[in-house]
C-alpha positions, -999 to 999 in steps of 0.1 A, spaced: -155 -848 219 -149 -873 246 -137 -902 225 -112 -884 205 -83 -896 227 -92 -932 218 -81 -928 182 -44 -923 172 -29 -898 149 -21 -924 124 -57 -936 123 -69 -901 119 -44 -894 92 -54 -926 74 -91 -918 75 -84 -883 62 -61 -897 35 -89 -920 23 -113 -891 21 -89 -870 2 -78 -898 -22 -115 -904 -30 -117 -867 -41 -85 -869 -60 -96 -900 -80 -128 -883 -91 -109 -851 -100 -85 -872 -121 -115 -885 -140 -123 -849 -149 -86 -842 -158 -86 -873 -181 -119 -862 -197 -104 -828 -205 -72 -842 -219 -90 -866 -242 -113 -839 -255 -145 -851 -238 -147 -819 -218 -137 -789 -238 -140 -753 -225 -176 -747 -237 -188 -781 -223 -171 -773 -190 -190 -740 -187 -223 -757 -196 -218 -785 -170 -208 -759 -144 -240 -739 -151 -261 -771 -149 -245 -780 -116 -249 -745 -101 -285 -740 -113 -299 -775 -107 -278 -802 -88 -262 -780 -61 -296 -764 -51 -310 -799 -47 -281 -809 -26 -285 -778 -4 -322 -784 1 -318 -821 8 -292 -814 35 -305 -783 51 -343 -786 51 -345 -817 74 -326 -801 103 -325 -763 96 -340 -739 121 -340 -701 128 -318 -707 158 -291 -721 137 -293 -692 113 -289 -668 142 -260 -688 155 -240 -684 123 -236 -646 126 -200 -654 135 -193 -665 99 -193 -631 83 -169 -619 110 -147 -649 103 -148 -641 66 -138 -605 71 -109 -614 94 -96 -641 72 -98 -619 41 -80 -591 58 -51 -614 70 -48 -630 36 -46 -596 20 -18 -585 43 1 -617 37 -3 -613 -1 11 -578 0 40 -589 21 49 -617 -3 45 -594 -33 70 -569 -18 93 -596 -7 94 -611 -42 96 -577 -60 65 -582 -80 50 -553 -100 15 -538 -95 -3 -563 -118 15 -593 -104 8 -581 -69 -29 -578 -76 -30 -613 -90 -13 -627 -59 -37 -608 -38 -67 -623 -57 -53 -658 -52 -48 -652 -15 -82 -636 -6 -104 -658 -28 -100 -693 -15 -121 -723 -27 -152 -725 -5 -173 -747 -28 -160 -778 -46 -131 -791 -25 -143 -780 10 -178 -793 3 -164 -826 -8 -140 -829 21 -166 -818 46 -191 -845 35 -164 -872 34 -151 -863 68 -186 -860 83 -193 -896 75 -157 -908 82 -143 -893 113 -156 -904 147 -168 -882 176 -180 -852 156 -213 -851 175 -224 -817 188 -231 -817 226 -259 -791 222 -280 -817 205 -280 -839 236 -270 -872 218 -294 -867 189 -267 -859 164 -260 -880 133 -237 -879 103 -265 -865 81 -270 -836 105 -232 -830 108 -230 -829 70 -259 -805 67 -244 -781 93 -211 -782 75 -228 -773 42 -246 -744 59 -214 -729 72 -198 -733 38 -227 -718 20 -227 -686 40 -190 -682 35 -193 -690 -2 -219 -664 -9 -198 -637 8 -169 -647 -13 -190 -646 -45 -200 -610 -40 -164 -598 -34 -150 -620 -61 -171 -606 -89 -168 -570 -78 -133 -563 -63 -117 -593 -79 -131 -590 -114 -131 -552 -117 -98 -544 -99 -75 -572 -90 -79 -593 -121 -90 -566 -145 -79 -566 -182 -45 -549 -185 -23 -537 -213 7 -560 -220 31 -531 -213 15 -527 -178 19 -564 -171 56 -563 -177 65 -529 -161 85 -529 -129 92 -500 -105 80 -465 -112 77 -467 -149 64 -435 -164 53 -452 -196 27 -473 -178 12 -443 -160 11 -423 -192 -4 -452 -211 -31 -458 -185 -39 -421 -184 -41 -418 -222 -63 -449 -224 -87 -435 -198 -87 -401 -216 -94 -418 -250 -121 -438 -235 -138 -407 -222 -134 -389 -255 -149 -419 -274 -179 -420 -250 -184 -383 -252 -182 -384 -290 -207 -412 -291 -230 -392 -269 -227 -363 -293 -232 -380 -326 -254 -410 -315 -276 -393 -289 -288 -362 -308 -291 -343 -275 -302 -307 -279 -314 -283 -253 -332 -302 -225 -342 -333 -246 -324 -366 -244 -333 -393 -269 -332 -429 -256 -313 -442 -286 -284 -420 -277 -282 -435 -242 -284 -470 -255 -257 -463 -281 -234 -449 -254 -238 -480 -232 -234 -503 -261 -201 -486 -270 -189 -490 -235 -199 -526 -235 -178 -531 -267 -146 -513 -254 -147 -523 -217 -135 -555 -201 -139 -577 -231 -176 -570 -233 -183 -587 -200 -216 -583 -182 -198 -580 -149 -184 -545 -157 -204 -528 -130 -179 -500 -126 -183 -489 -162 -220 -492 -161 -222 -470 -130 -200 -445 -147 -222 -443 -177 -254 -441 -156 -239 -412 -137 -228 -395 -169 -263 -399 -183 -279 -384 -152 -255 -356 -151 -261 -348 -188 -299 -347 -184 -311 -314 -196 -276 -302 -206 -266 -295 -242 -238 -318 -252 -220 -309 -284 -187 -314 -302 -159 -293 -287 -153 -273 -319 -189 -261 -318 -191 -253 -281 -194 -215 -285 -222 -216 -310 -243 -240 -291 -236 -224 -258 -252 -192 -271 -281 -212 -283 -284 -228 -250 -284 -194 -233 -311 -181 -256 -332 -212 -249 -328 -207 -212 -338 -170 -215 -368 -179 -236 -377 -206 -211 -375 -181 -182 -397 -156 -201 -422 -182 -209 -423 -192 -173 -428 -156 -162 -455 -150 -188 -473 -182 -178 -473 -172 -142 -487 -137 -149 -512 -151 -173 -524 -176 -148 -529 -148 -122 -546 -124 -146 -568 -151 -163 -579 -165 -129 -563 -197 -117 -595 -218 -111 -600 -248 -88 -600 -273 -117 -564 -264 -125 -555 -269 -88 -572 -302 -87 -555 -313 -119 -521 -304 -104 -529 -322 -71 -539 -353 -91 -507 -352 -111 -487 -348 -79 -504 -379 -64 -499 -399 -95 -462 -389 -95 -459 -400 -58 -476 -433 -66 -454 -438 -95 -423 -431 -74 -435 -456 -48 -439 -483 -76 -405 -474 -88 -390 -479 -53 -406 -513 -49 -396 -523 -84 -360 -513 -77 -360 -533 -45 -374 -564 -62 -349 -560 -91 -319 -557 -67 -332 -587 -47 -334 -608 -78 -300 -597 -89 -285 -606 -55 -301 -640 -54 -289 -672 -72 -301 -708 -73 -281 -719 -42 -295 -690 -22 -331 -697 -34 -325 -733 -22 -314 -721 12 -345 -698 14 -369 -727 5 -351 -748 31 -358 -722 58 -394 -720 47 -399 -758 48 -380 -761 81 -401 -734 97 -434 -751 89 -435 -783 109 -462 -801 89 -444 -793 57 -411 -805 71 -427 -838 83 -444 -843 49 -410 -839 31 -388 -860 55 -407 -879 82 -442 -891 72 -431 -916 46 -460 -905 25 -464 -895 -11 -444 -863 -10 -414 -879 8 -414 -909 -16 -416 -889 -48 -406 -852 -46 -382 -855 -17 -365 -886 -31 -362 -870 -65 -345 -839 -50 -321 -861 -30 -312 -881 -62 -305 -849 -81 -285 -836 -52 -263 -867 -51 -251 -858 -86 -237 -825 -75 -205 -835 -57 -191 -859 -83 -199 -833 -110 -182 -805 -91 -151 -827 -88 -152 -837 -125 -153 -800 -135 -125 -793 -109 -103 -819 -125 -110 -807 -160 -99 -772 -150 -65 -786 -140 -58 -794 -177 -47 -761 -192 -59 -752 -227 -34 -752 -255 -44 -718 -270 -36 -696 -240 -8 -670 -241 27 -679 -228 36 -674 -192 52 -642 -179 89 -639 -172 82 -641 -134 60 -672 -136 77 -691 -108 76 -661 -84 40 -655 -91 29 -691 -85 51 -694 -54 38 -661 -39 2 -671 -47 4 -705 -29 23 -692 1 -1 -662 5 -31 -685 2 -23 -718 19 6 -712 43 11 -677 58 -26 -669 67 -29 -702 85 0 -693 109 -22 -664 122 -57 -677 117 -54 -712 132 -43 -700 166 -69 -672 165 -97 -697 157 -85 -720 185 -86 -692 210 -120 -681 199 -133 -717 203 -119 -719 238 -128 -686 252 -158 -671 234 -192 -683 247 -208 -688 212 -226 -721 208 -217 -726 171 -180 -725 180 -185 -757 201 -196 -776 170 -168 -799 160 -177 -797 123 -175 -759 124 -139 -760 136 -130 -785 108 -148 -763 82 -130 -732 95 -96 -749 94 -102 -763 59 -113 -729 46 -81 -714 60 -58 -737 39 -80 -743 9 -64 -736 -25 -75 -706 -47 -110 -707 -61 -115 -725 -94 -137 -696 -105 -107 -674 -106 -96 -693 -137 -128 -682 -154 -121 -645 -146 -86 -649 -159 -100 -663 -192 -125 -635 -195 -100 -608 -189 -71 -626 -207 -47 -622 -179 -22 -647 -163 -39 -678 -177 -7 -699 -176 0 -688 -141 -35 -698 -131 -30 -733 -145 2 -736 -124 -15 -724 -92 -43 -749 -97 -19 -778 -103 3 -771 -74 -25 -761 -51 -49 -790 -58 -26 -819 -69 4 -814 -48 -5 -795 -16 -41 -804 -9 -34 -839 5 -7 -831 30 -22 -798 42 -57 -815 46 -42 -843 68 -23 -818 89 -53 -795 93 -77 -822 103 -53 -837 129 -48 -801 142 -85 -794 144 -92 -827 163 -63 -819 186 -78 -785 194 -111 -801 202 -95 -820 230 -87 -789 250 -119 -769 245 
């Protein structure tokens, strides 16, 4: 970055200030829309789904496909490592702040969720695009003078996309099922080693198991070695009703029920008061089954076990193997489809188009029919994504009027969340990133926009999606509104200016 010394700190700060104020103005439009009733909760969710499923994939494709290559994909292996390190440091900082503030277990988990799940979508994407077209001297030396603001923006989006998908997986597993899980009001307000909470949680778990077992007894109609499918469905539906507000993200409960169903396969499940009677019945059934097996074996030997029987068994064995192979492939396809989402599909299609040179030229260089129709249409749809993201972001900053009141330790929770997310981790991560850029011979670390993206991610506020999880699990909703207000409205502007100036200062010495 040879020309970075020609621009003063005040000019850099002013350019950054303009980019951030542009984002804030659009967010304020969303806030106003929510306050006046134009965007209620249901409309916000529908707009978010429309953006994620349509406009954002178009943005990703239009930015990545023109300049993406396999080499760039190989170079970004450092991003998962960066994600793991930043998550670990944020976790440690959150636990330190929770102990320092004397928060209980539920409050500590909430602060941890705010700390480890930063915003890697709406605000960082908007800032990265604004800075890519605003700040001077962000060209990457590896491109030998062929860099441009469009290419800089596309690389920034690629880095953010990988980081974002890693965060999504952890957010909807560890975050939803553990850190921000639905809790009893007594557990939320218990401090210290309160035996009531432990007893309550244990009793609820036991009751949950008894209810599931009882549903399996009366609904399943399981006798001997037979299991009726209706019983299994009934058990899962019951768990869906009593667990985590009926949310489809309750993977832990589903896994528990699947394991229970497999373990009970072939086992006689009966009410506890009738265990002795049915145990004897089961023993008799097993004895009769053994006798039948012995008799069948002897009869086959005495009657002559002909070749047709052997062929039939071999054919059944082959059919079973073929069926198992189909099952394996079906499972792989099912898991792949579950792991994918529209932004990832857009990235996959971008890789395909970028890998086939004639196709890439048809989309972005030949100025033919495809470029002037399909490609332009995708670009137009993608241009809607960022304003819509910011509108939804602003609408989320207006808390609903029907949420429960805040907890007695509201201020401590909000303060601990913001410090653990936006201040403490940066004290460790920013010097570490600077040292890696200077001393590690990894080409992507020399990309100026990568450094800016890494710095922005380090100090970005908590993810907006956490408010959705809090709504689903009915936990700390007022605290979530406070964290969003202070994080986005108050702290984003000064921290972004400081972080951009710091990143450009680091680039002078690498």
